[in-house]
N, C-alpha and C positions, 0 to 999 in steps of 0.2 A: 384526484389527481392521480396521472401514473407518472412515476417517474424511475429512473436508472441510475445505478451510481457504478464506477468502474475501479477493480485493486486489478493488484499483481497477478498474475496466473499461479494459483495454489491458495490466495487467502478469500478463493470465493465463500468457503463454505463459513467460515470465520465472521464473514463481513455481513454474510447472513443472518446470522447468530445475534448480533450487535443489533442489526435492524427489528429482528424480530423480537428483540428486548423492550424495545423502544414502544413499536408500533402492532406486533401481535403476530403470531406467525402466521395467521390467513391472508395479511398484507402483504407479505415476502414471498417472491416468486421464488423459483429454481436457480440454482447458479449456471450460468449460459459462457460462452465464451466466445470473443471476436477474431482469435488468431493472437493478440498480442495482451489481453487483458480479460480475466473476469468480471464479467458482467450480472450484477444483481439486480431484478426490478420491484417495486415497490409501492403501494398505494398510500398515497397521505395529501391533506388537506392544504393549500397552498400554503396557509397562517399556520400551519405544523412545523414547531422546531426541533427538526431533525438531525441532531447531532453524529457523525460520522466519524472518528478515528481511524478508519480500517478501509476507507475510501481515497481515490487520488482524482477522481473527476465527478462531477454530478449531473443528470442531466432533466429536464420535463421532458417527456414522451411527446411526441408530435403524431405517430404512427406506424405501422408497422406492415410489413409489404413480405410478398412470397416470391425471392428471386429465380423460379422459374417461371414467371410471368413474364412477358413482353418489357422491353426496357421505358416505356414511356408508360404503361398502365403498372409497373411497380411503381415509380415515383407519384402516379397519382395515389397509391395507396399513402406513399408517405408524408407526402407534405400537400397541406393547402394553406392557404390565407386563414381561413376563417378557423381552424385548428391550432395555428400561431397565436392567433388573437387570442385564443381561449386559455394560449399557457400564459400568458402576461402577467395575470397576477402570481403565479410562481415565480416568474423571471423578475420584475420589476424589484422587489427587494433587495436582489443582488446585482443586476446589471442596470438598475437607474434609468434615468429617463435617456432612451436613445431618439426619439426625436425622428423625423420624416423620411428623414434620406440617411439613414444609417448604413456602415461598411458593412458587408457580408462576407463570410467565408462558408465554403460547404470542404467537408474530410470524409473520405468513404472508404471503409476497411470491406475487404471482401474476402472469404475463406476459401473462394473458387471463381478462376477467372474465366471457365470453363463457356457460361454464357453470355457474358457482357466483361470489359475490362472494368478496374475499379475508376480509372479515371473517366469512361464512359458516364456511371452514373454520377461522379461528382459533376459533370458536365451537363449531363440531362437533369440534373437538380437544380443546378446553377441557370439554368436557361426556366425553367418551371416557374422558382421563386420572381424573377426579374418579368417572365409573363404577370404573374398578379402582384407584385410590386415593383412598377417601372420606374419608380426612384431611388431605389435602395443601389449601393454602389458597391461591385465586387472589392476586397479589399485584401490586404495581409500585412499585418494583423488587422483584424477585424472584433468589434465590440460584439457582433452578432457572430456567432456560431454555430453552424449544423451540420452533427453527425451522424453518418448512415452509417450503422456497423451491422454486417453479416452475423448473428452470434449461433446461429444455428443452421444447420443444412437447408432450412425451407423456412427462415426468419430474417429480416433485415429489420433493425429499428433504428427510427429515426426521432434524435432529441437537440434540443434547444438545451447548449453549456451552460450552467449556472454557476461552475467555477472555473480558477484560473490559477495558476503557476503558485500562487500560494495556499491553495489547500494541498498541491503534493508537495512542496517543499515547506510548508508550516513557519513561512517567512524567509526560510536561508540560512545561511552558516556564515557568519564573519571570514571564518578560514576553512580551505573545503582541501581534504587528504583523499588521495589514491582509494580508493573502495569503499569509501566513505558510505553508510547502511543508509538505505530509503527510508524517512520516517516511517512509511506505512507497514514497515516489516517491523523496526520496536516496535509499535504501537502493538502489531499482531502477536509479538513475542510477551509484550507486559501482560497483554489480556488474558494471555496461556498461563502467565504464572500467579496471578492471583485466584484469591485473595493472599494478601501482602501483610505478615505481621513483622516491622518493623522496616528496616532501611532495602532499599532495592542495590545490589552491586552490579556493578559492571568493572569484571577485572582485565578487559581488554576494550577500554573506552573510546580509543582510537580521539575520533572529535565530537565524542560527547553526545551521539544523536537519543541514543537508549537512556541515558541520564536525563536529559532533555525533555524526552518524552513521560519519562517519569514523574520528573517535578511538577510539568504541565498537569498531570494526574492529580499532584496536590501529595504526592507521595514524597517521601524521604528518599535520598539517593545518595550513593558512593559511586566515585571512578576511579578506576586505574589502569595504568599502561607502563609498559617496561620502557617505550619511547620518550623522549624528550618531548620533540615536536608534535606527539600526540597529543602531551600534557599542556603542553601552551596552544594550541589549535581548542583543546576543549574550554581550557579557562578562556581564551577570547567568543569561545560559542555560546556560553552556559552564563546563569547570575553570578556575581559576584560573591562569594563567601560559599561557592558548591565545593562539597566537599572533595578534592581530588588529590591522589597520592600518587608518587611514582614507583612502580613494583612489577615485580615478577609475575604473574597470575601462578606460577607455580611457588611463590614463597611470597604471602600477603602478609603484610605487617596489621593484622586484625585478629583480634581475639575469636575464640571457637562462637559458633552461634551469633556472631555479629551481625549479620546480613537476614531478613527477612526471605530473600528471594535471591538468585543471583541469574541475573539475562544477561547472555554475551554472544559476542561474534567473534570466538580465537581465530587468529590469523591460520591460511591453510594454502594446500599449495606450495606456490614460490613464496609467499611470506613465512611460511614456515623456516625458511635460512635464518631468520635471527632466533630462531626458537631451539638448533641445533635440531636432534634426531625427532624428527615429529611424536612417534610413538612414545618413547621414551617422555618427551614433554608434555603432553596429552593427559599420559596415566599421573604424572605426578599434577597436574593443574586440576583433573579432576579429584583428585585426592584431597586435594590442599582445599576445591569449592566445597564438598561431603564437610571438611572440618568448620569451614565459615559459615556454614547456612543452618539456621535454626530446623532442628527437627521437624520435620514435615514440610520445609519449606521447597518450593519448586528451584532446578537449576535447568534452565531454558537456552538450551544453544543452537544456534545456525552455524550448522557445518556438513559438506559433503560427505557423502559416502567414500570411504576412502580405506584401505588396508590399514591404514595407520590408525582411524578412529575407530575401527574396527576392532584391531585387535586391544585396544588402550582401554577403549570406554563402552562398547557396544555390550560384547560377549562379556568380561569380567563383572556387568552392572544392569543386566540384561531384566533382573527383575526390579528393578527401579524405573523402568522406560514406561513410561504412563500414555504417551501421544506424542504422532510424527506428521509432521505436517511438509510434505512436498512445495516449495517455491520454484519459479525462474527469475535471474538476479543475472541481466543483461544478455539472456538465452542461453545460460548455465543453470542447470538443474543442483538445486541445493536442500538443506530440511530443516525444519526446524523441529529439535529434540526436547521432550519436555520428561524431565525425570524427577523422582519426586519417593524420598525414603516411607 
């Protein structure tokens, strides 16, 4: 059975690697993009337990079509009641019993509206569903969500959504802070840090997202932050007893080689105001991270390219740079940098 998963733009290759590690590379397709998210297709049996840490939404595919075709023909390529019924073995464990009159909604994303409008595709799909399932009820929110995504110039995919906000939010946070990291980005950064010998350290832990993801993997983790409200938020969001300390990332109260890896999202842009001169602070932070990480341990940073980062970290430590992955966060371009001695 064919499925596809969505992740943040820039993380598709990592999601593909994660799926290939479980299913084999032949079962996983190329990375596509619908204009908002990277999309990765894969084949699995309905009973196969596929665990996706790097995905934010999961779908069982109902059909594919060519957006160059007339709209009604495209909708016929995407939807049929028979294909929906064939997908139910994959949907039932996640969606439960839907009954004979479920509410449904159609979501459409197109990369170009040259041939038809996004709303035209949504409405035509809604009419096609009601022709074959006249007892269904258009609703929002709805237990049945059909997403039509244009993932390439000549390809639209229709999927039945198997996930909900819990997959994206990992159960949510008790306390939110402005600029809090999306869990999928934290998961990607931890994947790039592994394997880890010892505890993962996040010296700019904020509300604790990276620490939480590390703990969920069964790893030991330490969080630090200079802001008292950040430590308070992290304590509220993390299990009791989690190691948290209030400290500046440039002066950590930890011994040399304490951390197996450092994974963090240092402040940037306006958030640098708390750190004084950005380049000077980043230079001191990176020196401190090298001190506390074990020899051979990774230092994984989420940071946009900037003159301060270039002069303080990239140029002087170019020989340590192993990987870089560009990502889009709320429409802004940033980069995950992986350094290792």
